[in-house]
TILO-182814 format. One record per residue (C-alpha): x, y, z. Coordinates in steps of 0.05 Angstrom, whole numbers, always signed. Each point is the difference from the previous one (the first is absolute). Example, Ala and Ser with C-alpha at 12.3 -4.5 7.8 and 13.67 -1.06 7.14 Angstrom:
2
<site east="+246" north="-90" up="+156"/>
<site east="+27" north="+69" up="-13"/>
This chain:
93
<site east="-370" north="-2067" up="+460"/>
<site east="+49" north="-57" up="-7"/>
<site east="+62" north="+1" up="-44"/>
<site east="+42" north="-57" up="-26"/>
<site east="+75" north="+16" up="-4"/>
<site east="+48" north="-32" up="-49"/>
<site east="+75" north="-11" up="+0"/>
<site east="+16" north="+57" up="-46"/>
<site east="-38" north="+50" up="+45"/>
<site east="+40" north="-24" up="+61"/>
<site east="+64" north="+6" up="-39"/>
<site east="-15" north="+72" up="-21"/>
<site east="-19" north="+16" up="+71"/>
<site east="+65" north="-26" up="+27"/>
<site east="+44" north="+31" up="-54"/>
<site east="-30" north="+69" up="-10"/>
<site east="-41" north="+18" up="+61"/>
<site east="+28" north="-33" up="+63"/>
<site east="+69" north="+32" up="-8"/>
<site east="-32" north="+66" up="+15"/>
<site east="-41" north="-27" up="+58"/>
<site east="+46" north="+18" up="+57"/>
<site east="-46" north="-15" up="+58"/>
<site east="-31" north="-63" up="-30"/>
<site east="-70" north="+30" up="-2"/>
<site east="-14" north="-27" up="-71"/>
<site east="+27" north="-68" up="+18"/>
<site east="-43" north="-2" up="+62"/>
<site east="-61" north="+23" up="-39"/>
<site east="+8" north="-57" up="-50"/>
<site east="+9" north="-50" up="+56"/>
<site east="-62" north="+25" up="+35"/>
<site east="-43" north="-1" up="-63"/>
<site east="+21" north="-71" up="-15"/>
<site east="-13" north="-22" up="+73"/>
<site east="-71" north="+29" up="-1"/>
<site east="-15" north="-30" up="-68"/>
<site east="-6" north="+64" up="-42"/>
<site east="+60" north="-24" up="-41"/>
<site east="-2" north="-72" up="-19"/>
<site east="+68" north="-35" up="-3"/>
<site east="+0" north="-66" up="-37"/>
<site east="+49" north="-54" up="+21"/>
<site east="+21" north="-8" up="-73"/>
<site east="+19" north="+75" up="-2"/>
<site east="+45" north="-10" up="+60"/>
<site east="+31" north="-62" up="-31"/>
<site east="+14" north="+38" up="-65"/>
<site east="+30" north="+58" up="+41"/>
<site east="+52" north="-47" up="+27"/>
<site east="+30" north="-6" up="-70"/>
<site east="-3" north="+71" up="-24"/>
<site east="+58" north="+50" up="+3"/>
<site east="+43" north="-38" up="+50"/>
<site east="-57" north="-7" up="+50"/>
<site east="-4" north="+75" up="+11"/>
<site east="-75" north="-2" up="+13"/>
<site east="+1" north="-52" up="+54"/>
<site east="+63" north="+28" up="+32"/>
<site east="-30" north="+69" up="+5"/>
<site east="-72" north="-20" up="+16"/>
<site east="+17" north="-59" up="+45"/>
<site east="-72" north="-2" up="+27"/>
<site east="-22" north="-28" up="-67"/>
<site east="+28" north="-67" up="+21"/>
<site east="-50" north="-6" up="+57"/>
<site east="-48" north="-55" up="-22"/>
<site east="-58" north="+33" up="+40"/>
<site east="+2" north="+59" up="-46"/>
<site east="-1" north="-41" up="-64"/>
<site east="-63" north="-25" up="-36"/>
<site east="+7" north="-71" up="-23"/>
<site east="-16" north="-5" up="-75"/>
<site east="-28" north="-70" up="+9"/>
<site east="-56" north="+31" up="+42"/>
<site east="-20" north="+43" up="-59"/>
<site east="-19" north="-56" up="-47"/>
<site east="-63" north="-40" up="+6"/>
<site east="+6" north="-72" up="+21"/>
<site east="+9" north="-53" up="-56"/>
<site east="-70" north="-28" up="+11"/>
<site east="-28" north="+68" up="-22"/>
<site east="+33" north="-10" up="-69"/>
<site east="-29" north="-70" up="-5"/>
<site east="-69" north="+29" up="+15"/>
<site east="+10" north="+50" up="-57"/>
<site east="+18" north="-55" up="-49"/>
<site east="-61" north="-39" up="+19"/>
<site east="-46" north="+60" up="-8"/>
<site east="+22" north="+7" up="-72"/>
<site east="-30" north="-69" up="-15"/>
<site east="-65" north="+14" up="+37"/>
<site east="-23" north="+56" up="-47"/>
């Protein structure tokens, strides 16, 4: 199963759970789940995290800044030609 994580979830994780994680096991688990693709991290979420609560998310979870772990949101949308094909199909029927 795959999960999509948002900025608020990362903020709650950093504020309320990680202070009690003395041996970084939770932090390592999150990093591992993102690296194997079970948790999807969008590049826009990382960008938004840079402006929330004095950058606490990206300062604490520094691995989020690694571009290899981020999913590019431009890859999620169909190419523009696809939308043109949809517009043409409306006129065909």
